[in-house]
TIVEX-126097 format. One record per residue: x, y, z of N, C-alpha, C, O in turn. Coordinates in steps of 0.1 Angstrom, whole numbers, plus 5000, padded with zeros to 4 digits. Example, Ala and Ser with C-alpha at 12.3 -4.5 7.8 and 13.67 -1.06 7.14 Angstrom:
2
513249435078512349555078513249675078514249675085512849785071513749895071512950005079513450115080
This chain:
265
503753685264503253725251503853635240503053595231505153605241505753515231505153375232504953305222504853325245504253195247502853185241502553085234502153295242500753305237500753295222499953235215501753365216501853365201502253225196501753185186503153165203503553025199502352925200502252845191501552945210500352855211499452875200498852785194499253005196498353035185498852975172498052925164500152995170500752935157500652785157500252725147500852725169500752575170499352525167499152435160498352595173496952565170496552585156495852495150497052685149496752715135497352605127496752555117498552555130499252455122498452315124498352245115498052295136497352165139495952165132495452065129495352285130494052295124494052265109493152225103495252295103495352275088496552185085497552225080496352055087497451955085497851955070499051935067496851965061497151965047498152075043499052055035497852195049498752305046500152285051501152315044500252225063501552195068502352095059503552115057501551995055502251895046502651955033503751925027501852045027502252115015503452205016504352205008503452275027504652355030505952275031506952305026505752155038506952065040507452015027508652005024506551975018506851925004507552034996508652014990507052164997507652274989509052304995509952324987509252295008510552325013511552215009512652245006511052085009511951975005512351994990513551964987511352024982511752044968512652164966513552164958512552274974513452384973514852344977515752384971514952264988516252224992516952134982518052144979516052044976516551954965517052044953518152014948516252144949516752224938517952304941518852314933518152354954519252424958520552334958521552384953520352214963521552124964522052074950523152044948521052074940521452024927521652144917521752114905521652264922521752374912523052384905523152434894524152324910525452324904525752184898526952164895524852094897525151964892525451974877524752054870526351894873526751894858525751804851525051714857525651814838524651734830524951584831523951504830526151544834526451404835526351354849526651234852525951434858525851394872524751294874523751294867524951204885523851114888522851174897521851104900522951294901522051374909521451484900522151574896520151484898519551584889518451664897518051624908518151774892517251864899515751824897515451754887514851874905513451844903512951894890511951844884513552004885513052054872513451964860512751954851514651894862514951794852514051684852513751624842513651644864512651534865511351564859510751484851510851684861509651734855509751734839508851694832510851784835511051784820511051644814510551624803511651554822511651414817510351344818509951264809509551384827508151334828507351384815506651304809507551504812506851554799507351474787506651444778508651454787509251384775508651244775508351194764508651174786508051034786506551034783506050934777505851134788504451144786504151154771503151104766505051214764504851234749505351114741504651064732506551074744507250974736507150834742507550734735506750814755506750684761508150634765509150704764508150514769509450444773509550314767508650224768510650284760510850154753509750124744509350004743509250214737508150194727506750174733505850154725506550204745505250194752504950324758505850394764503650364757503250494764503550484779503450374785503850594786504050594800502950534808503150464818501650574804500550524811500350374811499750314820500950314801500850164800501750104811501350004817502850164814503750114824503050124838503150034846502550244840501750264853500550174854500350114864499850164843498650074843498949934845498249864852500049884840500449744842500749714856500349614862501449804863501749784877500449794885500249714895499649884882498349904889497449774887496749734897497449724875496549604873497049484881496249424887498349464881498849354889498649374904498249284911498849494909498549524923497149504926496849444937496249554918494749544921494349404922493649364931494749324912494349184911494849104924494149034930496149124927496649054939496149104952495849024961495949234953495549294965494049254968493749224979493149274958491749244960491549094963490849064973492149004956492048864958492548824972491948744979493748874975494348844988493548895000493448835010492949014998492249075009490949005011490548985022490248965000488948885002489248755009488448725019490248685005490548555011490948585026490648505035491748685027492348715041491248755051491248715062490148825046489048865055488248735059487948715070488048645049487348525052488048435062487548385072489348415059490148335068490348395082490248335092490548535082490648605095489448595103489448585115488248605097486948595104486848455110486448445122487248355103487148215108488148195120487848135130489348255118490348245129489848315142490048275153489248435140488848515151487648455158487448465170486748385150485548325156485848195163485248165173486748115157486947975161488347955167489247965159488447935180489747905185490447785179491647775178489647685175490147565168490847595155491947555152490147675147490747725134491947805136492947785129491947895146493047975150494247895154495447915150494047795162495147705167495747625156496947595155494847585146495347505135496147585125497147535120495847715123496547795113497747875120498547915112497747885133498747975139500147935136500948015133500447795136501847765133502247805119503447845116501347795109501647835095501947985094502848025087501048065101501248205100502448245107503148335103502848185118504048215125505248185117506348255118505148085109506348045100506448135088507548175085505348175082505348255070505548405073506248475065505048455084505048595087506448655087506548775081507548595092508848665091509448665077510448735075508948585068509548575055509048695046507748695043509848775041509348885032508848825019509348725014507848885013507248835001508248824989508148734981509148914989510148914977511048794978511648764968511148734990511948614991511348494983512048394980510048504980509448394972509648414957509248324950510148524953510248554939510948434931510448384921512148394935512848284927512048154927511948094916511448124938510647994939509348004930509047914923508748124931507448134923507848134908507048084900508948194904509348194890509648054885509248014874510347974894510647844891509347754889509347674880508347774897507147694897506147744886505647664879506047874884504947924876505448004864504648064856506748024863507348094851507348244854507148294866507548324844507648474846506448544841506448664838505348474839504048544834503448624845503948644856502248674842501448764851501048684864501048754874500748564863500248484874501348494886500948504897502548484882503648484893503648614900503748614913503548724893503548854900502348874909502348924920501148834903499848844911499948754923499448794934500448634922500548544933501448604944501048594956502548674941503348734951502548844959502748854971501848924951501049024958499948964966499649014977499348854961498348784969498848744983498248764993500048684983500648634995500848755005500548745017501448865000501648975009500349035014500349065026499349045006498049105011497349005021496949055031497248885017496548785025497048775039496248775048498348775041498848755054498448865064497948835075498648985060498349105070496849125071496349155082496049105061494649125062494049015071493249045080494448895069493948785078494248805092493448785101495548835095495948855109495248975116494748965127495049085109494349195115492849175116492249215126492249105107490849065108490648975120489648995127491448875121491348785133491448865146490648845155492348955147492549035159491349125161490949145173490749175150489549255152488349185157487549225165488149055152487048975157487248935172486248945179488448905175488748875190488548995199488248975211488749115193488649235202487149285204486949375211486249215197484849255199484449235214484549115219483949335221483549315235482449205237481449205230482749115246481749005248480449055254479348995251480449175260479249235265478249265254477049245255478849315243478049355231477349225225476249225221478149115225477648995219476548935228475448895223476748945241475648895251474448985250473348925250474549115249473449195247472649165234471449165234473349155223472749115211471948985211470848975206472648885218471948755220470648775228469648715225470748855239469648875248468448935240467348905243468749025230467749095223467249005211466349055203467748885210467248795200467948795187467348745177469148845186469848845173470248705170470848635178470048665157470548535153471948545148472548655149472548445143473948445140474248545129475248615129473448555119473648645107473548785112474348875109472548815120472348955125473448995134473949105134473848895143475048925152476248955144477049045148476548885133477748905125477649045119478649125120476549075112476549205104476249325112476649435108475649315124475349425132476249455143476349565148477049355148477949365159479349335156480249425157479649215151480949165150481649245138482749295140481049245127481649315115481949465117483049505115480949545122481249685125482449705135483249795134482449615145483549635155484849595150485949645154484849495141486149445135486649525123487849525120485849605117486149675105487349775107488249775098487549845118488749925119490049845119491049895113490049725124491149635124491349595109492549585104490249565102490349515088490949625080491849605071490549755082491049865074492549885077493249915068492949865089494349875092495149775084496249805079494649645084495349545076495349575062496349545055494249635056494149665042495249775039495849775028495349875048496349985045497749925044498549955035498149835054499449775054499649685041500649695035498549605039498649515027498749595014499449545005498049705013498149785000499549844998500049834987500149895009501549945008502449835004503349854995502349715010503249605007502949554993503949514986501749554989501349504975502049594965502649544955502049724967502649814957504149794957504849804946504749774969506249744969506549614963507549604956505749514965506049384960505949374945506749314938504949444939504849444924506049504918506449464907506549614924507749674918508949584919509749574910509049514930510149424932510049304922511049264916508849254920508649144910508949194896509549114888508649314893508849364879510349394877510849394866511149414888512549424887513249304881514249304875512549184884513149054880512749004867513548964858511449014865510848954852509649024847508549004852509849124838508749194833509249264820510449294819508249304811508549374799507849514800507949594790507049534810506349664812506049674827506049584834505849804831505649834845506649924850507749944844506449984862507350084868508650014873509650064872508449894878509649814882510549784871511749804872509949744860510749714847511449844843512649844839510749954843511250084839512450124847513450174842512450104860513550144869514750054866515850094865514449924865515549824862516249854849517449854848515449874838515949904825516750034825517850044819516150144831516850274831518150264839519150324835518150194850519450174858520450094850521650134851520049994843520949914835521649994824522849974822520950074818521450154807521850294810522050384802521850324823522350454829521450564823522050674820520150544823519250654819518750724832517750694837519650804837519350864851518050944852517350914861517651024843516351094844515251004844514251024852515250894835514150804835514150724848513050694853515250694854515350624867514650714878513850664886514850844878514250934888512750934886511950944895512350944873510950954870510150824875509150834881510850704873510250584877510050584892508950544897511050624900510950624914509950724919509150694928509950844913508950944916507550894914506650914922507250824903505950774900505450664910504350664913506450584914506050484924505650554937504650514943506350654941505950724953504650794952503850794961504450864940503150934938501950844938500950874944502150734930500950644929500750574942499550554946501750544950501550484963500850574972500050534980501250704972500550804980499150814976498250824985498750824963497450834959496550704963495450724967497150594962496450474967496150474982495050444986497150524990496950535004495850635007495050615016495850745000494850855003493450804999492550835006493450724988492150674984491550574994490350584997492350495000491950395010491550475023490650435030492350575026491950655038490650725036489850735045490350775024489050845021487950745022486850775027488150625017487150515018486850485033485750465036487950475041487750445055486950565062486050535070487250685059486550795065485150805061484250845068484850755049483450755044482650635049481450655053483250515049482450405053482750335066481950255071483850375072484250325086484450445094485550455101483550545095483750675101483850665116484250755123483450545122483550535137484850485141485150475153485750455132487150405135487850515143487950635140488450475155489150555164488350645172488850735179487050635172486150715180485550635192484750695200
């Protein structure tokens, strides 16, 4: 009887993953509130209610003379520019690498050299070469996006079953039809995986770049709040980074479910 009840509960939880996630978040916030219930006003650990109150304060009065949405928008603009440009170039290069062994062999040493280096390691060099303007930040995000999208795209093209290509050729498909009807649909799940990784890295890299040289953005907000010991503002900045990152990931997942619905099937 007990085993049957456990199975029913397990099936119910598996059927509603969003509800399970919501319950987990509520429990985590409850534990956080409980642990900080006796914190003093000068403590470096504040409650979730204090964070919400500071969000309202910043939404009304802004941070360092700029509205809060401008800081969020600045980070999103940089991320979008670097991510989109890096992804487009990455897909093109990845397709070429997956299709041509010669191109793959020529570029493999460079990718093997660059891949272990974190994008934030380029920050001092990029600043020295291009200054502290917008281009430097976008370039860092471009590098992070390009690498993972190109490698995953190449892997996706190589993973296309040769039997499908032979059948398409037998049915008279030309190169363009073969690419759009066989190779691209088969490679898209790999491309989407690369885009998800690249998007997460892009969001992390823009925050890191703003920690070093920026006058607006969430990274700047965290750096400035930490420097001047504005603890509530620091928590708000970190929370906004997590929330925006979550929303970006969910948006890309929804895009995949809508346009690459055969992924994983």
